[in-house]
C-alpha positions as MATLAB code, in Angstrom:
seq = 'RQNVAVRAARGRYKVYIIDEVHMLTREAFNALLKTLEEPPAHVKFVLCTTEPEKLPITILSRCQRFDFQTVEPNAIARRLAQIVEAEGAVVAPEAIRLIARRAAGSMRDSQSLLEQLLGGATGPIGVDDVHAVIGTGREEKVGELVAAVAARDARGALLAFDAAVASGADPGGVLEQVMAALRDSLLASVGCGAEVMLQGDGLGVDLAALGRNAGTTTLLAMLQIIDHALDRMRLSGHATVLAEMAIVRLACLEDLDSLAAAVERVAAGADQSAASAAGEKKSSLP';
ca = [
     -44.748 -108.265   -4.100;
     -43.607 -108.818   -0.538;
     -42.594 -112.425   -1.242;
     -40.568 -111.410   -4.295;
     -37.991 -109.669   -2.141;
     -37.327 -112.845   -0.144;
     -34.606 -115.069   -1.580;
     -35.244 -118.724   -2.306;
     -34.399 -121.077    0.544;
     -32.982 -123.581   -1.940;
     -31.713 -122.906   -5.412;
     -30.323 -119.841   -7.097;
     -33.579 -118.403   -8.412;
     -37.160 -118.045   -7.317;
     -39.353 -118.678  -10.379;
     -42.932 -117.423  -10.716;
     -44.999 -119.006  -13.517;
     -48.192 -117.104  -14.394;
     -50.388 -119.144  -16.734;
     -53.039 -117.435  -18.891;
     -51.496 -114.112  -17.942;
     -53.786 -112.237  -20.349;
     -56.624 -112.851  -17.869;
     -55.103 -110.524  -15.249;
     -56.982 -107.330  -14.472;
     -55.572 -103.881  -15.184;
     -54.862 -103.422  -11.491;
     -52.969 -106.721  -11.379;
     -50.900 -105.740  -14.422;
     -50.042 -102.414  -12.797;
     -48.878 -104.195   -9.646;
     -46.827 -106.659  -11.719;
     -45.301 -103.822  -13.725;
     -43.831 -102.230  -10.609;
     -41.888 -105.435   -9.962;
     -40.870 -105.925  -13.608;
     -39.466 -102.401  -13.788;
     -36.825 -103.242  -11.163;
     -36.819 -107.044  -10.786;
     -34.636 -108.574   -8.071;
     -31.668 -110.499   -9.435;
     -32.853 -113.745   -7.826;
     -36.371 -113.704   -9.367;
     -37.518 -114.971  -12.776;
     -41.030 -114.543  -14.171;
     -42.492 -116.870  -16.810;
     -45.648 -115.406  -18.360;
     -47.666 -117.916  -20.392;
     -50.465 -116.932  -22.760;
     -52.175 -117.937  -25.989;
     -53.268 -114.330  -26.625;
     -50.183 -112.096  -26.352;
     -51.986 -109.242  -28.090;
     -54.042 -108.759  -24.898;
     -50.977 -107.975  -22.792;
     -50.194 -104.290  -22.147;
     -47.276 -102.984  -24.174;
     -45.614 -101.901  -20.930;
     -45.448 -105.584  -19.919;
     -44.400 -106.903  -23.343;
     -41.571 -104.384  -23.649;
     -39.975 -105.775  -20.492;
     -40.125 -109.442  -21.530;
     -38.241 -111.771  -23.815;
     -40.816 -113.379  -26.079;
     -40.729 -116.998  -27.228;
     -43.472 -118.195  -29.595;
     -43.947 -121.962  -29.508;
     -44.923 -123.538  -32.814;
     -47.325 -126.413  -33.337;
     -45.835 -129.900  -33.334;
     -45.552 -131.751  -36.623;
     -48.011 -134.708  -36.841;
     -45.280 -137.297  -37.436;
     -43.488 -136.152  -34.270;
     -46.740 -136.436  -32.319;
     -47.317 -139.929  -33.700;
     -43.818 -141.038  -32.678;
     -44.300 -139.759  -29.138;
     -47.713 -141.425  -28.847;
     -46.209 -144.708  -30.033;
     -43.600 -144.442  -27.259;
     -46.328 -143.870  -24.667;
     -48.356 -146.823  -25.944;
     -45.301 -149.083  -25.751;
     -44.480 -147.882  -22.227;
     -48.059 -148.532  -21.100;
     -48.059 -152.015  -22.609;
     -51.189 -151.193  -24.622;
     -52.103 -152.201  -28.167;
     -53.079 -149.341  -30.498;
     -53.202 -149.682  -34.275;
     -50.667 -147.481  -36.123;
     -53.527 -146.022  -38.182;
     -55.283 -145.025  -34.963;
     -52.141 -143.301  -33.682;
     -51.782 -141.363  -36.939;
     -55.447 -140.337  -36.767;
     -54.996 -139.051  -33.209;
     -51.907 -137.108  -34.305;
     -53.765 -135.458  -37.187;
     -56.788 -134.688  -35.032;
     -54.625 -132.974  -32.406;
     -53.849 -130.180  -34.901;
     -50.293 -129.740  -33.665;
     -51.042 -129.943  -29.931;
     -49.047 -132.607  -28.101;
     -51.154 -132.122  -24.980;
     -54.443 -132.641  -26.834;
     -53.111 -135.773  -28.510;
     -52.024 -137.267  -25.190;
     -55.345 -136.359  -23.553;
     -57.203 -138.152  -26.337;
     -54.917 -141.172  -26.074;
     -55.428 -141.264  -22.308;
     -59.198 -141.205  -22.817;
     -58.976 -144.107  -25.250;
     -56.691 -146.159  -23.021;
     -58.886 -145.540  -19.982;
     -61.987 -146.963  -21.626;
     -60.404 -149.714  -23.698;
     -61.057 -153.381  -23.025;
     -58.864 -154.608  -25.860;
     -56.799 -153.389  -28.809;
     -57.652 -149.855  -29.963;
     -58.406 -149.310  -33.636;
     -59.408 -146.464  -35.919;
     -63.113 -147.005  -35.251;
     -62.525 -146.471  -31.529;
     -60.887 -143.121  -32.243;
     -63.735 -142.043  -34.526;
     -66.260 -142.986  -31.834;
     -64.526 -140.793  -29.256;
     -63.914 -137.709  -31.408;
     -67.263 -137.849  -33.221;
     -65.966 -138.216  -36.761;
     -67.022 -140.580  -39.529;
     -65.162 -143.620  -40.795;
     -62.733 -142.605  -43.504;
     -64.249 -144.828  -46.174;
     -67.669 -143.191  -45.655;
     -66.144 -139.730  -45.828;
     -64.309 -140.829  -48.965;
     -67.616 -141.916  -50.521;
     -69.090 -138.527  -49.625;
     -66.181 -136.626  -51.181;
     -66.277 -138.789  -54.317;
     -70.031 -138.200  -54.679;
     -69.560 -134.442  -54.308;
     -66.832 -134.507  -56.959;
     -69.164 -136.459  -59.267;
     -71.990 -133.942  -58.609;
     -74.077 -136.799  -57.158;
     -76.200 -135.102  -54.486;
     -78.135 -138.280  -53.662;
     -74.993 -140.354  -53.193;
     -73.397 -137.628  -51.077;
     -76.425 -137.428  -48.775;
     -76.570 -141.208  -48.406;
     -72.882 -141.319  -47.452;
     -73.385 -138.466  -44.980;
     -76.425 -140.105  -43.393;
     -74.526 -143.400  -43.085;
     -71.674 -141.629  -41.290;
     -74.049 -139.855  -38.893;
     -76.023 -143.060  -38.283;
     -72.814 -144.757  -37.153;
     -72.438 -142.165  -34.385;
     -70.487 -139.387  -36.077;
     -71.195 -135.744  -35.339;
     -72.567 -133.810  -38.381;
     -70.075 -131.020  -37.816;
     -67.240 -133.509  -37.465;
     -68.103 -135.087  -40.821;
     -68.191 -131.683  -42.515;
     -64.799 -130.864  -41.009;
     -63.440 -134.103  -42.483;
     -64.827 -133.147  -45.898;
     -63.276 -129.703  -45.495;
     -59.883 -131.250  -44.702;
     -60.119 -133.436  -47.816;
     -61.084 -130.504  -50.051;
     -58.311 -128.442  -48.473;
     -55.806 -131.106  -49.513;
     -57.281 -131.088  -53.025;
     -56.955 -127.305  -53.147;
     -53.286 -127.455  -52.174;
     -52.695 -130.179  -54.750;
     -54.382 -128.038  -57.413;
     -51.770 -125.302  -56.916;
     -48.827 -127.708  -56.950;
     -48.263 -128.626  -53.281;
     -47.012 -132.101  -52.432;
     -47.986 -134.833  -49.988;
     -45.882 -133.344  -47.183;
     -48.560 -130.700  -46.465;
     -51.570 -133.005  -46.707;
     -53.794 -133.607  -43.688;
     -55.665 -136.694  -44.859;
     -54.203 -140.157  -45.161;
     -54.887 -142.814  -47.761;
     -57.882 -144.226  -45.892;
     -60.395 -142.100  -47.810;
     -59.888 -144.157  -50.944;
     -60.036 -140.987  -53.067;
     -57.253 -139.487  -55.173;
     -57.398 -135.986  -53.712;
     -54.707 -134.687  -56.058;
     -56.704 -135.808  -59.112;
     -59.846 -134.332  -57.577;
     -58.025 -131.016  -57.198;
     -56.876 -131.020  -60.814;
     -60.343 -131.879  -62.114;
     -62.338 -129.529  -59.899;
     -60.081 -126.504  -60.240;
     -58.952 -123.917  -57.737;
     -61.937 -121.559  -58.031;
     -64.471 -124.341  -57.506;
     -62.600 -125.748  -54.509;
     -62.400 -122.302  -52.906;
     -66.165 -121.928  -53.278;
     -66.719 -125.385  -51.752;
     -64.566 -124.552  -48.743;
     -66.466 -121.299  -48.237;
     -69.778 -123.195  -48.294;
     -68.570 -125.590  -45.582;
     -67.072 -122.800  -43.474;
     -70.356 -120.873  -43.602;
     -72.337 -124.004  -42.681;
     -70.082 -124.841  -39.721;
     -70.381 -121.280  -38.452;
     -74.185 -121.459  -38.561;
     -74.278 -124.950  -37.030;
     -72.597 -123.721  -33.845;
     -75.592 -121.493  -33.101;
     -78.393 -123.707  -34.426;
     -80.396 -126.586  -33.041;
     -80.731 -128.081  -36.530;
     -77.125 -128.991  -37.215;
     -77.947 -132.059  -39.324;
     -80.259 -130.116  -41.643;
     -77.696 -127.358  -42.131;
     -75.014 -129.950  -42.888;
     -77.265 -131.654  -45.452;
     -78.012 -128.288  -47.065;
     -74.286 -127.639  -47.367;
     -73.688 -131.057  -48.933;
     -76.408 -130.488  -51.533;
     -74.872 -127.099  -52.355;
     -71.481 -128.741  -52.783;
     -72.839 -131.435  -55.083;
     -74.873 -128.947  -57.139;
     -72.102 -126.375  -57.453;
     -71.242 -125.592  -61.048;
     -67.718 -125.936  -62.395;
     -66.687 -122.362  -61.662;
     -63.305 -122.690  -63.360;
     -64.984 -123.696  -66.642;
     -67.486 -120.874  -66.259;
     -64.687 -118.384  -65.651;
     -62.854 -119.627  -68.744;
     -66.063 -119.339  -70.794;
     -66.610 -115.778  -69.592;
     -63.044 -114.901  -70.568;
     -63.562 -116.377  -74.039;
     -66.801 -114.431  -74.493;
     -65.134 -111.237  -73.298;
     -62.174 -111.805  -75.619;
     -64.553 -112.451  -78.518;
     -66.495 -109.289  -77.743;
     -63.288 -107.240  -77.665;
     -62.175 -108.753  -80.955;
     -65.570 -108.049  -82.552;
     -65.487 -104.478  -81.299;
     -61.987 -104.009  -82.694;
     -63.031 -105.483  -86.062;
     -66.100 -103.258  -86.201;
     -63.982 -100.205  -85.430;
     -61.527 -101.167  -88.178;
     -64.310 -101.649  -90.736;
     -65.869  -98.306  -89.802;
     -62.516  -96.565  -90.170;
     -61.860  -98.149  -93.577;
     -65.304  -97.131  -94.867;
     -64.699  -93.432  -94.192;
     -64.051  -91.311  -97.358;
];
C-alpha cells in the first residue's frame, strides 16, 4: 500500500498484476479493498483468476471483468505450425492437430506439450510420439474399440483396449478417447455437423453413422458409464480393471432407444385396450 502512492519512475502508469488472486486471504482482500476504493490515478491493477466466484463481491464490484474464451483448435494448430517452422523442426500435420485437440482450448498447454516433444525428439515427430507423451492410444486401436462396442462385441472391445494399454497408453486416457468419440456420435445423432467434432478421421469409424444407429438414449447411457468409471479410477489402485469393467458394460448395454420405443408401443396398446374395454362396457349397459 505504501508503494502504490509512489509514481512510476518511467511510464505513465504503475501496473500491478496479481495472478491467482482467488488465493488471497480475507485479510489480504481487505487490505486490497482499501486501495481499490480510492485508487491513485497512476495505478492499474490486473487481477487474474480461473475461479472468479471465489472473489469477494466488494472486489468484483470495483473491477471491469473480461472473460477469456478457449482457443479454437484450428487456431491452435496454426500457431503451433508457425512455432515448428520457426524452430526448424519437423512435426507431422496430424501430430500438430492431435496436440491442438488434446490442449482443450488452451494455447499454453499446447505449446508446453510441443516444447516437451521438441526437447526429447531425435528426428521427425509423428502421431505415435504424441500418444506416447500424453498417454493415449493409437487412433486405429481406439477406433477398433469403438467399433467393437457399437457391434456389442465385448471380446473384441477388450482385445482392442488391452492392445492400446500394452503399447503404453494410460487406461484412463483410452477411456477418455472413447468418450470423445461417443460424444461426437451423440452430437451427430441430434443433427450437429463436423464443425463441433473433437475426433479426426484417424479412428476409421463413421461416428455419425454410429450415432444414428445407436440412438441418443443409448449414447447418453454409454457416456454416463465412462464418466462414472473415470471418476472411480482417480481414487483406485485398480484403474485397468475398472476400465475393463466399463468397456464390458458398454458392449453389453442394450439398445435403450429400441427398448423405449417398445415400452411406448406397449403403453399405447394398453391405453387402446382400456379404451376399447370401456367402450364395450358402456355399449352393453341397458
